[in-house]
Backbone as a chain_set.jsonl record, in Angstrom:
{"seq": "MDWRVNSHNDQPHAHRKRHGWKFSYWGDTGELDTGIQNIIEEDNTNSPYPLTAAKVGQTVWLVGFQGKNGQKQLMNMGLFPGEKLEIISTRNSGSVLVATQEKQIGIGAGMADKVLVSNNPVTVTSVHDSDSTKTYLRELPVGTMGCVVGYDKARRGYKGKLLSMGLTPGTPFKVIRVAPLGDPIEIELRGFHLSLRKYEADALVVEPLENED", "coords": {"N": [[26.905, -47.711, -1.505], [23.422, -47.568, -1.15], [21.591, -49.985, -2.165], [18.424, -51.129, -3.237], [16.237, -53.795, -3.823], [13.596, -53.757, -6.069], [10.793, -54.894, -4.939], [8.149, -55.399, -5.865], [8.463, -55.614, -8.535], [10.082, -57.69, -8.824], [9.335, -60.304, -8.438], [9.91, -62.977, -9.449], [12.258, -63.606, -8.17], [11.918, -63.953, -5.524], [12.408, -66.113, -3.827], [15.034, -66.599, -4.002], [18.238, -67.281, -2.795], [20.549, -64.984, -1.535], [22.621, -64.616, 0.153], [26.052, -64.354, 1.021], [26.983, -63.506, -1.388], [29.215, -61.687, -3.491], [29.771, -58.177, -3.718], [30.185, -55.371, -5.844], [30.854, -52.012, -6.961], [30.753, -50.046, -9.859], [31.588, -47.325, -12.005], [30.934, -44.036, -13.33], [29.06, -41.117, -12.389], [26.129, -40.001, -13.998], [23.713, -38.507, -16.189], [20.866, -40.13, -17.418], [20.179, -40.577, -20.81], [17.237, -39.428, -21.962], [16.157, -39.965, -24.395], [16.835, -42.466, -25.158], [15.145, -44.625, -24.398], [12.885, -44.434, -26.058], [13.97, -45.047, -28.538], [14.867, -47.643, -28.168], [12.493, -49.051, -27.799], [11.556, -49.327, -30.325], [12.933, -51.388, -31.605], [14.128, -53.907, -30.039], [14.561, -56.563, -30.041], [16.523, -58.254, -31.215], [18.722, -56.647, -31.683], [21.601, -55.174, -30.14], [21.447, -53.238, -27.105], [21.589, -50.443, -24.764], [22.493, -51.122, -21.347], [21.08, -49.612, -19.546], [18.502, -49.594, -20.469], [17.35, -51.975, -19.822], [15.053, -53.984, -17.864], [13.944, -54.492, -14.454], [14.313, -57.753, -13.19], [14.687, -58.877, -15.624], [16.511, -61.021, -17.865], [19.557, -60.809, -19.48], [22.131, -60.814, -22.044], [25.557, -60.141, -22.153], [26.956, -58.007, -24.514], [28.95, -56.104, -25.257], [31.146, -53.237, -24.764], [30.736, -49.971, -25.535], [33.03, -47.696, -26.789], [36.377, -46.494, -26.088], [38.938, -48.89, -25.369], [37.179, -50.943, -24.701], [36.973, -53.762, -24.124], [38.789, -54.008, -22.027], [37.628, -52.372, -20.102], [35.333, -53.833, -19.426], [36.482, -56.193, -18.403], [37.755, -55.178, -16.157], [35.593, -54.753, -14.555], [34.914, -57.273, -14.042], [33.405, -58.562, -15.888], [32.446, -60.296, -18.87], [32.206, -60.589, -22.437], [29.329, -62.232, -23.74], [28.451, -63.212, -21.369], [25.844, -64.074, -19.054], [23.465, -61.944, -17.589], [21.567, -60.87, -14.788], [19.044, -58.608, -14.106], [18.856, -56.893, -11.242], [18.162, -54.556, -9.81], [17.187, -51.167, -10.497], [17.823, -47.635, -10.889], [16.359, -44.327, -10.93], [18.205, -42.556, -11.888], [19.622, -43.981, -13.711], [21.486, -45.834, -12.96], [22.427, -49.266, -12.497], [21.899, -52.439, -10.995], [23.298, -55.541, -11.252], [23.338, -59.156, -11.437], [25.574, -61.849, -11.631], [26.635, -65.098, -11.887], [28.148, -65.728, -8.865], [28.107, -63.132, -7.844], [27.298, -59.666, -7.308], [26.978, -56.701, -9.133], [27.187, -53.279, -9.127], [26.506, -50.743, -11.38], [27.274, -47.574, -12.468], [25.304, -44.864, -13.911], [26.57, -43.518, -16.054], [28.407, -45.407, -17.064], [26.788, -47.635, -17.41], [25.198, -46.88, -19.508], [26.858, -47.262, -21.612], [27.376, -49.912, -21.709], [26.568, -52.653, -23.622], [23.873, -54.848, -24.211], [21.985, -57.877, -24.922], [18.843, -59.445, -25.727], [19.026, -62.057, -26.351], [21.148, -65.011, -26.269], [24.64, -64.544, -26.904], [27.623, -65.06, -28.825], [31.092, -65.146, -28.011], [32.848, -64.614, -30.079], [31.372, -63.06, -31.79], [31.189, -60.612, -30.621], [33.638, -59.656, -30.076], [36.052, -57.259, -29.234], [38.226, -56.118, -31.216], [39.651, -53.875, -31.833], [40.8, -51.474, -29.928], [41.167, -48.807, -30.186], [39.336, -47.381, -31.585], [37.512, -44.605, -32.92], [34.555, -42.82, -32.389], [31.777, -41.153, -33.982], [30.375, -39.582, -32.134], [32.343, -38.696, -30.449], [33.696, -36.621, -31.585], [34.314, -33.138, -31.519], [32.319, -30.142, -32.106], [32.767, -28.57, -35.249], [34.871, -30.061, -36.084], [36.614, -31.795, -38.639], [36.062, -34.896, -40.224], [36.41, -38.383, -41.199], [34.745, -41.137, -42.582], [35.343, -44.352, -41.38], [34.438, -46.934, -40.844], [32.042, -49.304, -39.484], [30.529, -49.939, -36.337], [30.725, -53.164, -34.963], [28.964, -54.19, -33.059], [26.719, -52.767, -33.536], [25.849, -53.329, -36.073], [23.455, -53.53, -37.376], [22.609, -51.061, -38.173], [24.08, -50.383, -40.337], [23.202, -50.554, -43.052], [21.362, -48.423, -43.243], [23.021, -46.243, -42.771], [24.71, -46.398, -44.972], [22.879, -45.838, -46.992], [22.512, -43.193, -46.52], [24.714, -42.111, -47.557], [26.999, -42.3, -46.131], [29.602, -43.667, -46.566], [32.619, -45.667, -46.3], [35.57, -43.706, -46.212], [34.414, -41.328, -46.832], [34.441, -37.845, -46.392], [33.477, -35.478, -43.809], [31.916, -32.856, -41.84], [31.489, -31.885, -38.486], [28.703, -30.22, -37.439], [26.769, -29.503, -35.488], [25.977, -30.479, -32.143], [23.58, -31.869, -30.133], [22.56, -31.201, -26.691], [22.34, -33.717, -25.296], [23.551, -35.306, -27.072], [21.892, -36.126, -29.093], [20.012, -35.019, -31.64], [22.966, -35.47, -33.804], [24.424, -33.197, -35.94], [25.788, -33.121, -39.163], [27.874, -31.996, -41.895], [27.769, -33.06, -45.149], [29.066, -33.6, -48.22], [28.185, -31.06, -49.015], [25.614, -30.989, -48.041], [23.421, -30.849, -45.19], [23.181, -33.181, -42.641], [21.278, -34.965, -40.332], [21.829, -37.007, -37.587], [20.573, -39.574, -35.534], [21.212, -40.542, -32.108], [21.78, -43.294, -31.881], [22.45, -43.974, -34.477], [24.718, -42.432, -34.854], [26.366, -43.623, -32.972], [26.978, -45.963, -34.206], [28.777, -45.386, -36.117], [32.067, -45.483, -37.091], [34.86, -43.436, -37.072], [37.538, -41.215, -38.181], [39.42, -38.426, -37.104], [40.125, -35.497, -39.087], [42.51, -33.079, -40.225], [41.56, -29.727, -40.066], [40.939, -27.707, -42.891], [42.022, -24.671, -43.203]], "CA": [[25.637, -47.287, -2.097], [22.309, -48.318, -0.568], [20.745, -50.538, -3.23], [17.239, -51.869, -2.819], [15.558, -54.532, -4.888], [12.201, -53.371, -6.225], [10.144, -56.179, -4.674], [6.942, -55.67, -6.648], [8.859, -55.922, -9.905], [11.133, -58.697, -8.752], [8.706, -61.473, -7.852], [10.527, -64.257, -9.778], [13.471, -63.836, -7.398], [11.563, -63.833, -4.115], [12.907, -67.23, -3.036], [16.431, -66.837, -4.329], [19.162, -67.005, -1.707], [21.573, -64.069, -1.98], [23.652, -64.468, 1.161], [27.366, -64.822, 0.623], [27.363, -62.99, -2.693], [30.153, -60.571, -3.497], [29.196, -56.992, -4.343], [31.113, -54.304, -6.218], [30.199, -50.914, -7.675], [31.602, -49.437, -10.875], [31.0, -46.342, -12.903], [30.811, -42.636, -13.011], [27.68, -40.679, -12.33], [25.733, -39.343, -15.239], [22.281, -38.484, -16.428], [20.395, -41.048, -18.449], [19.62, -39.943, -21.998], [15.822, -39.785, -21.993], [15.779, -40.371, -25.734], [17.227, -43.849, -25.393], [14.049, -45.575, -24.24], [12.026, -44.393, -27.24], [14.65, -45.727, -29.632], [14.927, -49.061, -27.842], [11.183, -49.669, -27.942], [11.288, -49.588, -31.73], [13.485, -52.678, -32.023], [15.087, -54.407, -29.063], [14.426, -58.014, -30.024], [17.795, -58.89, -31.516], [19.804, -55.676, -31.707], [22.147, -54.799, -28.837], [20.953, -51.972, -26.588], [22.255, -50.094, -23.511], [22.052, -51.777, -20.12], [20.141, -48.72, -18.874], [17.143, -49.827, -20.976], [16.852, -53.262, -19.323], [14.09, -53.856, -16.775], [14.144, -55.333, -13.277], [13.859, -59.121, -13.372], [15.018, -59.331, -16.977], [17.787, -61.703, -18.097], [20.165, -60.344, -20.727], [23.481, -61.315, -22.302], [26.49, -59.047, -22.381], [27.479, -57.922, -25.876], [30.222, -55.386, -25.281], [31.215, -51.91, -24.155], [31.048, -49.034, -26.61], [34.009, -46.717, -26.361], [37.759, -46.937, -26.158], [39.349, -49.927, -24.408], [35.95, -51.571, -24.244], [37.212, -55.076, -23.53], [39.48, -53.804, -20.753], [36.645, -51.823, -19.174], [34.491, -54.931, -18.957], [37.286, -57.097, -17.583], [37.979, -54.514, -14.875], [34.367, -54.924, -13.776], [34.688, -58.699, -13.851], [32.394, -58.976, -16.858], [33.014, -60.771, -20.125], [31.212, -60.733, -23.503], [28.652, -63.516, -23.779], [28.018, -63.578, -20.019], [24.433, -63.838, -18.753], [23.263, -61.02, -16.48], [20.21, -60.732, -14.262], [18.825, -57.246, -13.633], [18.348, -56.968, -9.874], [17.551, -53.296, -9.421], [17.555, -49.995, -11.29], [17.507, -46.352, -10.271], [15.909, -43.317, -11.878], [19.385, -41.9, -12.454], [20.174, -44.828, -14.763], [22.361, -46.852, -12.38], [21.849, -50.61, -12.584], [22.501, -53.504, -10.198], [23.15, -56.811, -11.961], [23.895, -60.341, -10.798], [26.138, -62.834, -12.534], [27.265, -66.161, -11.116], [28.021, -65.52, -7.419], [28.46, -61.756, -7.498], [26.427, -58.582, -7.713], [27.783, -55.575, -9.58], [26.47, -52.029, -9.333], [27.121, -49.992, -12.474], [26.766, -46.21, -12.534], [24.565, -44.519, -15.126], [27.475, -43.174, -17.14], [28.981, -46.615, -17.653], [25.703, -48.539, -17.805], [24.705, -46.433, -20.807], [27.81, -47.709, -22.633], [27.38, -51.373, -21.723], [25.565, -53.155, -24.558], [23.356, -56.177, -23.897], [21.034, -58.428, -25.888], [17.832, -60.329, -25.14], [19.347, -63.42, -26.752], [22.551, -65.394, -26.045], [25.592, -64.141, -27.937], [28.904, -65.756, -28.764], [32.216, -64.241, -27.777], [33.458, -64.222, -31.347], [30.555, -62.06, -32.476], [31.249, -59.327, -29.942], [35.022, -59.396, -29.719], [36.52, -55.91, -29.508], [39.583, -56.308, -31.702], [40.302, -52.585, -32.009], [40.491, -50.665, -28.752], [41.493, -47.41, -30.466], [38.334, -46.836, -32.493], [36.919, -43.314, -32.603], [33.173, -42.763, -32.847], [31.324, -39.821, -34.362], [29.95, -38.832, -30.949], [33.516, -38.211, -29.734], [34.272, -35.474, -32.282], [33.698, -31.861, -31.147], [31.753, -29.316, -33.176], [33.763, -27.907, -36.072], [35.9, -31.022, -36.477], [36.49, -32.54, -39.89], [36.274, -36.317, -40.002], [36.285, -39.276, -42.339], [34.139, -42.415, -42.214], [36.272, -45.482, -41.443], [33.683, -48.186, -40.878], [30.842, -49.388, -38.669], [30.709, -50.732, -35.131], [30.175, -54.51, -35.137], [27.848, -54.411, -32.142], [25.552, -52.047, -34.055], [25.894, -53.531, -37.52], [22.112, -53.432, -37.927], [22.397, -49.72, -38.701], [24.997, -50.164, -41.456], [22.46, -50.314, -44.283], [20.785, -47.08, -43.224], [24.124, -45.292, -42.902], [25.15, -46.449, -46.368], [21.874, -45.152, -47.806], [22.685, -41.761, -46.282], [25.939, -41.673, -48.209], [28.114, -42.4, -45.182], [30.426, -44.805, -46.974], [34.018, -45.535, -45.884], [36.37, -42.77, -46.984], [33.669, -40.089, -47.055], [34.737, -36.791, -45.415], [32.328, -34.728, -43.307], [32.229, -31.883, -40.797], [30.503, -31.852, -37.401], [28.108, -28.884, -37.392], [26.081, -29.249, -34.219], [25.705, -31.636, -31.285], [22.575, -31.544, -29.124], [23.068, -31.38, -25.321], [22.432, -35.127, -24.925], [24.146, -36.042, -28.183], [20.835, -36.646, -29.957], [20.82, -35.615, -32.714], [24.231, -34.868, -34.206], [24.287, -32.692, -37.305], [27.046, -33.056, -39.895], [27.807, -31.542, -43.281], [28.268, -34.134, -46.0], [28.945, -33.262, -49.649], [27.422, -29.828, -49.178], [24.288, -31.119, -47.44], [23.385, -31.054, -43.752], [22.578, -34.478, -42.32], [21.03, -35.123, -38.904], [21.914, -38.407, -37.173], [20.163, -39.903, -34.178], [22.315, -41.006, -31.27], [22.131, -44.684, -32.195], [23.114, -43.991, -35.774], [26.058, -41.879, -34.645], [27.144, -44.604, -32.21], [27.358, -47.063, -35.096], [29.713, -44.879, -37.116], [33.477, -45.388, -36.686], [35.456, -42.373, -37.884], [38.837, -40.709, -37.757], [39.455, -36.975, -37.293], [41.0, -34.947, -40.114], [42.926, -31.712, -39.956], [40.722, -28.745, -40.751], [41.605, -26.92, -43.916], [41.706, -23.253, -42.996]], "C": [[24.531, -48.202, -1.602], [21.37, -48.783, -1.661], [19.568, -51.274, -2.611], [16.631, -52.564, -4.02], [14.101, -54.119, -4.895], [11.342, -54.627, -6.125], [8.936, -56.436, -5.558], [7.251, -55.926, -8.107], [9.829, -57.085, -9.962], [10.605, -59.997, -8.175], [9.379, -62.788, -8.211], [11.725, -64.597, -8.911], [13.195, -63.843, -5.892], [12.179, -64.928, -3.263], [14.383, -67.513, -3.296], [17.327, -66.433, -3.169], [20.3, -66.135, -2.224], [22.699, -63.911, -0.955], [24.97, -65.031, 0.645], [27.818, -64.315, -0.726], [28.348, -61.842, -2.523], [29.505, -59.397, -4.221], [30.29, -55.99, -4.667], [30.352, -53.254, -7.001], [31.191, -50.264, -8.617], [30.847, -48.322, -11.567], [30.989, -44.942, -12.37], [29.346, -42.306, -12.891], [27.356, -39.953, -13.611], [24.235, -39.419, -15.404], [21.936, -39.423, -17.569], [19.789, -40.26, -19.596], [18.17, -40.376, -22.147], [15.366, -40.213, -23.367], [16.068, -41.818, -26.012], [16.025, -44.784, -25.383], [13.156, -45.615, -25.466], [12.648, -45.135, -28.404], [14.638, -47.227, -29.395], [13.596, -49.738, -28.121], [10.849, -49.975, -29.392], [11.777, -50.968, -32.151], [14.531, -53.129, -31.023], [15.026, -55.925, -28.978], [15.763, -58.704, -30.23], [18.966, -57.928, -31.453], [20.304, -55.385, -30.294], [21.588, -53.445, -28.403], [21.611, -51.702, -25.237], [21.653, -50.805, -22.308], [21.016, -50.929, -19.393], [18.695, -48.945, -19.318], [16.551, -51.147, -20.491], [15.956, -53.046, -18.104], [14.406, -54.837, -15.642], [13.543, -56.717, -13.513], [14.208, -59.704, -14.721], [16.374, -60.033, -16.999], [18.31, -61.28, -19.459], [21.555, -60.955, -20.861], [24.375, -60.159, -22.705], [27.078, -59.109, -23.785], [28.836, -57.24, -25.904], [30.105, -54.046, -24.596], [31.596, -50.934, -25.244], [31.946, -47.92, -26.084], [35.401, -47.305, -26.421], [38.065, -47.947, -25.049], [38.143, -50.658, -23.835], [36.156, -52.897, -23.543], [37.856, -54.944, -22.156], [38.521, -53.269, -19.7], [35.779, -52.927, -18.581], [35.251, -55.86, -18.025], [37.565, -56.494, -16.219], [36.775, -54.658, -13.956], [34.082, -56.394, -13.477], [33.616, -59.237, -14.767], [33.055, -59.35, -18.174], [31.913, -60.917, -21.171], [30.634, -62.142, -23.54], [28.098, -63.941, -22.433], [26.549, -63.212, -19.795], [24.311, -62.97, -17.51], [21.794, -60.999, -16.069], [20.063, -59.329, -13.684], [18.137, -57.304, -12.271], [17.594, -55.706, -9.483], [18.023, -52.183, -10.346], [17.175, -48.735, -10.521], [17.085, -45.358, -11.341], [17.071, -42.618, -12.562], [19.973, -42.686, -13.612], [21.131, -45.88, -14.248], [21.648, -48.199, -12.354], [22.62, -51.57, -11.685], [22.232, -54.82, -10.903], [23.765, -57.937, -11.143], [24.404, -61.276, -11.876], [26.929, -63.835, -11.714], [27.072, -65.889, -9.629], [28.408, -64.108, -7.01], [27.396, -60.789, -7.991], [27.3, -57.383, -8.043], [26.881, -54.374, -9.806], [27.209, -51.206, -10.374], [26.463, -48.624, -12.568], [26.154, -45.89, -13.881], [25.474, -44.238, -16.308], [28.054, -44.379, -17.842], [27.896, -47.561, -18.146], [25.152, -48.168, -19.177], [25.608, -46.891, -21.947], [27.908, -49.229, -22.716], [26.24, -51.86, -22.613], [25.166, -54.583, -24.208], [22.365, -56.603, -24.976], [20.034, -59.311, -25.159], [18.115, -61.794, -25.429], [20.813, -63.732, -26.482], [23.425, -64.965, -27.218], [26.873, -64.947, -27.762], [30.025, -64.742, -28.637], [32.803, -63.753, -29.083], [32.672, -63.125, -32.036], [30.638, -60.693, -31.836], [32.67, -58.949, -29.582], [35.454, -58.0, -30.139], [37.978, -55.984, -29.92], [40.339, -55.006, -31.841], [39.897, -51.666, -30.873], [40.758, -49.189, -28.986], [40.489, -46.772, -31.42], [37.805, -45.495, -31.989], [35.518, -43.275, -33.199], [32.772, -41.317, -33.13], [30.981, -38.978, -33.142], [31.119, -38.212, -30.194], [34.134, -36.971, -30.379], [33.567, -34.184, -31.869], [33.175, -31.107, -32.363], [32.87, -28.596, -33.926], [34.846, -28.83, -36.585], [35.584, -31.651, -37.828], [36.797, -33.999, -39.601], [36.091, -37.11, -41.275], [35.706, -40.6, -41.855], [35.155, -43.537, -42.416], [35.522, -46.801, -41.588], [32.495, -48.115, -39.945], [31.089, -50.305, -37.48], [30.016, -52.08, -35.272], [28.956, -54.753, -34.264], [26.571, -53.729, -32.624], [25.457, -52.189, -35.576], [24.512, -53.453, -38.174], [21.818, -52.075, -38.544], [23.242, -49.437, -39.933], [24.254, -49.816, -42.742], [21.894, -48.909, -44.357], [21.861, -46.025, -43.407], [24.634, -45.242, -44.333], [24.173, -45.694, -47.266], [21.938, -43.64, -47.633], [23.928, -41.21, -46.978], [27.158, -41.726, -47.321], [28.912, -43.669, -45.458], [31.862, -44.598, -46.514], [34.804, -44.625, -46.822], [35.69, -41.436, -47.217], [34.003, -39.049, -45.986], [33.462, -36.061, -44.997], [32.814, -33.723, -42.267], [31.113, -31.881, -39.763], [30.005, -30.418, -37.252], [27.504, -28.565, -36.032], [25.852, -30.55, -33.469], [24.715, -31.206, -30.214], [23.126, -31.832, -27.731], [23.239, -32.831, -24.894], [22.999, -35.981, -26.053], [23.132, -36.608, -29.159], [19.933, -35.492, -30.388], [22.187, -34.957, -32.848], [24.086, -34.447, -35.665], [25.659, -32.578, -37.955], [26.798, -32.504, -41.298], [28.491, -32.58, -44.148], [27.998, -33.788, -47.458], [28.048, -32.046, -49.883], [26.03, -29.853, -48.584], [24.419, -31.319, -45.93], [22.594, -32.326, -43.458], [22.456, -34.607, -40.809], [20.991, -36.603, -38.548], [21.412, -38.568, -35.749], [21.334, -40.504, -33.424], [22.751, -42.419, -31.633], [22.838, -44.805, -33.534], [24.544, -43.493, -35.645], [26.953, -42.871, -33.911], [27.622, -45.759, -33.078], [28.45, -46.669, -36.077], [31.117, -44.731, -36.532], [34.169, -44.417, -37.636], [36.893, -42.109, -37.45], [38.86, -39.212, -38.034], [40.446, -36.579, -38.381], [41.391, -33.531, -39.721], [42.056, -30.758, -40.758], [41.54, -27.956, -41.756], [41.167, -25.47, -43.781], [42.309, -22.412, -44.117]], "O": [[24.656, -49.426, -1.62], [20.452, -48.058, -2.044], [19.704, -51.952, -1.593], [16.525, -51.985, -5.101], [13.441, -54.128, -3.856], [11.179, -55.347, -7.11], [8.71, -57.575, -5.968], [6.392, -56.407, -8.846], [10.34, -57.426, -11.029], [11.337, -60.719, -7.496], [9.432, -63.673, -7.357], [12.174, -65.743, -8.903], [14.119, -63.751, -5.084], [12.451, -64.702, -2.084], [14.915, -68.536, -2.865], [17.176, -65.34, -2.622], [20.947, -66.475, -3.215], [23.633, -63.143, -1.182], [25.006, -66.038, -0.063], [28.914, -64.648, -1.176], [28.311, -61.119, -1.527], [28.786, -59.58, -5.204], [31.207, -55.778, -3.874], [29.335, -53.549, -7.629], [32.323, -49.965, -8.237], [29.624, -48.368, -11.7], [31.028, -44.689, -11.166], [28.486, -43.111, -13.246], [28.234, -39.356, -14.234], [23.572, -40.285, -14.833], [22.65, -39.489, -18.57], [18.97, -39.369, -19.373], [17.891, -41.542, -22.423], [14.28, -40.777, -23.499], [15.593, -42.358, -27.011], [15.896, -45.639, -26.259], [12.713, -46.686, -25.88], [11.942, -45.783, -29.177], [14.42, -48.0, -30.328], [13.56, -50.864, -28.619], [9.965, -50.785, -29.669], [11.131, -51.645, -32.951], [15.701, -52.769, -31.147], [15.397, -56.509, -27.96], [16.101, -59.637, -29.501], [20.094, -58.349, -31.195], [19.512, -55.353, -29.352], [21.289, -52.599, -29.246], [22.14, -52.625, -24.618], [20.449, -51.058, -22.261], [20.159, -51.47, -18.694], [17.764, -48.535, -18.625], [15.372, -51.413, -20.724], [16.086, -52.045, -17.4], [15.046, -55.868, -15.849], [12.409, -56.841, -13.976], [14.042, -60.904, -14.941], [17.276, -59.677, -16.241], [17.607, -61.375, -20.465], [22.085, -61.538, -19.915], [23.988, -59.306, -23.503], [27.628, -60.131, -24.195], [29.775, -57.753, -26.514], [29.109, -53.748, -23.936], [32.675, -51.053, -25.826], [31.653, -47.289, -25.068], [35.581, -48.474, -26.764], [37.525, -47.866, -23.946], [38.089, -50.955, -22.641], [35.58, -53.136, -22.482], [37.512, -55.678, -21.23], [38.589, -53.666, -18.537], [35.524, -52.948, -17.377], [34.735, -56.268, -16.984], [37.609, -57.215, -15.222], [36.913, -54.682, -12.733], [33.139, -56.722, -12.758], [32.985, -60.251, -14.466], [34.089, -58.795, -18.546], [30.801, -61.325, -20.837], [31.36, -63.125, -23.39], [27.355, -64.919, -22.349], [26.07, -62.185, -20.276], [24.968, -63.222, -16.5], [20.899, -61.099, -16.909], [20.875, -58.91, -12.859], [16.981, -57.714, -12.164], [16.516, -55.777, -8.894], [19.118, -52.246, -10.905], [16.328, -48.761, -9.629], [17.411, -45.523, -12.516], [16.937, -42.14, -13.689], [20.735, -42.141, -14.411], [21.559, -46.743, -15.015], [20.428, -48.268, -12.207], [23.848, -51.519, -11.622], [21.077, -55.183, -11.129], [24.603, -57.705, -10.271], [23.755, -61.473, -12.904], [27.798, -63.453, -10.93], [25.932, -65.825, -9.169], [28.98, -63.91, -5.937], [26.688, -61.059, -8.961], [28.25, -57.082, -7.321], [25.928, -54.439, -10.582], [28.417, -50.995, -10.256], [25.247, -48.521, -12.728], [26.441, -46.554, -14.877], [25.195, -44.662, -17.43], [28.184, -44.389, -19.066], [28.057, -48.215, -19.177], [24.692, -49.033, -19.922], [25.192, -46.912, -23.106], [28.455, -49.771, -23.677], [25.08, -51.519, -22.384], [26.023, -55.425, -23.94], [21.962, -55.807, -25.824], [20.337, -59.861, -24.1], [17.51, -62.677, -24.82], [21.642, -62.822, -26.466], [23.004, -65.018, -28.374], [27.16, -65.451, -26.676], [29.909, -63.61, -29.108], [33.214, -62.598, -29.185], [33.242, -62.336, -32.789], [30.207, -59.707, -32.433], [32.875, -57.99, -28.838], [35.241, -57.604, -31.285], [38.869, -55.921, -29.073], [41.564, -55.025, -31.958], [38.784, -51.14, -30.855], [40.59, -48.388, -28.068], [40.772, -45.726, -32.003], [37.668, -45.282, -30.784], [35.31, -43.645, -34.355], [33.355, -40.38, -32.585], [31.268, -37.781, -33.119], [30.922, -37.303, -29.387], [35.003, -36.335, -29.783], [32.337, -34.136, -31.868], [33.545, -31.399, -33.5], [33.804, -28.077, -33.315], [35.654, -28.435, -37.425], [34.438, -31.991, -38.12], [37.695, -34.304, -38.816], [35.669, -36.576, -42.302], [36.135, -41.126, -40.827], [35.754, -43.661, -43.485], [35.923, -47.675, -42.358], [31.99, -47.034, -39.64], [31.772, -51.322, -37.6], [28.848, -52.139, -35.657], [28.02, -55.441, -34.674], [25.474, -54.067, -32.18], [25.031, -51.264, -36.269], [24.413, -53.324, -39.394], [20.892, -51.941, -39.344], [23.134, -48.36, -40.519], [24.638, -48.881, -43.445], [21.937, -48.272, -45.409], [21.655, -45.032, -44.105], [24.953, -44.171, -44.847], [24.587, -44.993, -48.19], [21.476, -42.891, -48.494], [24.164, -40.002, -46.988], [28.231, -41.257, -47.7], [28.891, -44.618, -44.674], [32.288, -43.455, -46.352], [34.723, -44.743, -48.044], [36.308, -40.508, -47.738], [33.867, -39.33, -44.795], [32.485, -36.029, -45.745], [33.978, -33.74, -41.866], [29.933, -31.876, -40.114], [30.787, -29.509, -36.974], [27.71, -27.477, -35.493], [25.571, -31.588, -34.068], [24.988, -30.271, -29.462], [24.06, -32.622, -27.591], [24.199, -33.148, -24.192], [22.941, -37.209, -26.008], [23.465, -37.474, -29.968], [19.146, -35.015, -29.57], [22.525, -34.026, -32.118], [23.678, -35.239, -36.515], [26.584, -32.01, -37.374], [25.681, -32.539, -41.814], [29.645, -32.938, -43.915], [26.846, -33.695, -47.881], [27.258, -32.013, -50.827], [25.33, -28.842, -48.616], [25.402, -31.886, -45.452], [21.486, -32.518, -43.96], [23.426, -34.382, -40.085], [20.22, -37.367, -39.129], [21.777, -37.796, -34.861], [22.325, -40.924, -34.023], [23.946, -42.711, -31.686], [23.723, -45.644, -33.702], [25.465, -44.05, -36.241], [28.15, -42.957, -34.185], [28.57, -46.457, -32.718], [28.988, -47.518, -36.787], [31.334, -43.956, -35.601], [34.075, -44.556, -38.856], [37.392, -42.695, -36.49], [38.378, -38.768, -39.076], [41.47, -37.235, -38.576], [40.679, -32.867, -38.968], [41.838, -30.944, -41.956], [42.686, -27.588, -41.499], [40.071, -25.098, -44.199], [42.154, -21.191, -44.124]]}, "num_chains": 1, "name": "protein.A"}
């Protein structure tokens, strides 16, 4: 892949020597969710956010990977929670080129959207993925019955809002509708229809239930 550093946005790195660095590319192709940027701009000071929202020249710290086998996915890319990343280049598709230590890693849009980063240093213990078999609301197809299990640690800032919506552990629900980009997701909860934004849905850990026909 022919990566180019956006020189007019990358002035702080003009004198940095990059020869001898190792380069690797990871990730599937995918379209960037255009709704992500608007959500990030509301509060990206301390809360984790997708790598796709980071800007060229920015320094971020790796929080984790949302999805199954998150820790393994990161290790396969040679990345570890708590690691400092420098954003070298981005593409309109959502792909991101990052630098860490003596290597450069290109991450496709599909995977970059699942990699969570923070503007502040994080500790490994705070982002440890102890359960690689978690299921998230976004993974359930329309018509599926589910039950709230808990909340994703990397997105714990949304826990209070989810609780106020009545999404407490043990609460059953049904997936009614999922927008093309997964934003929003509509569920039926205690006889009421509830619409969740993508970030809220990503914070909800669930388990599927057998439909009662």
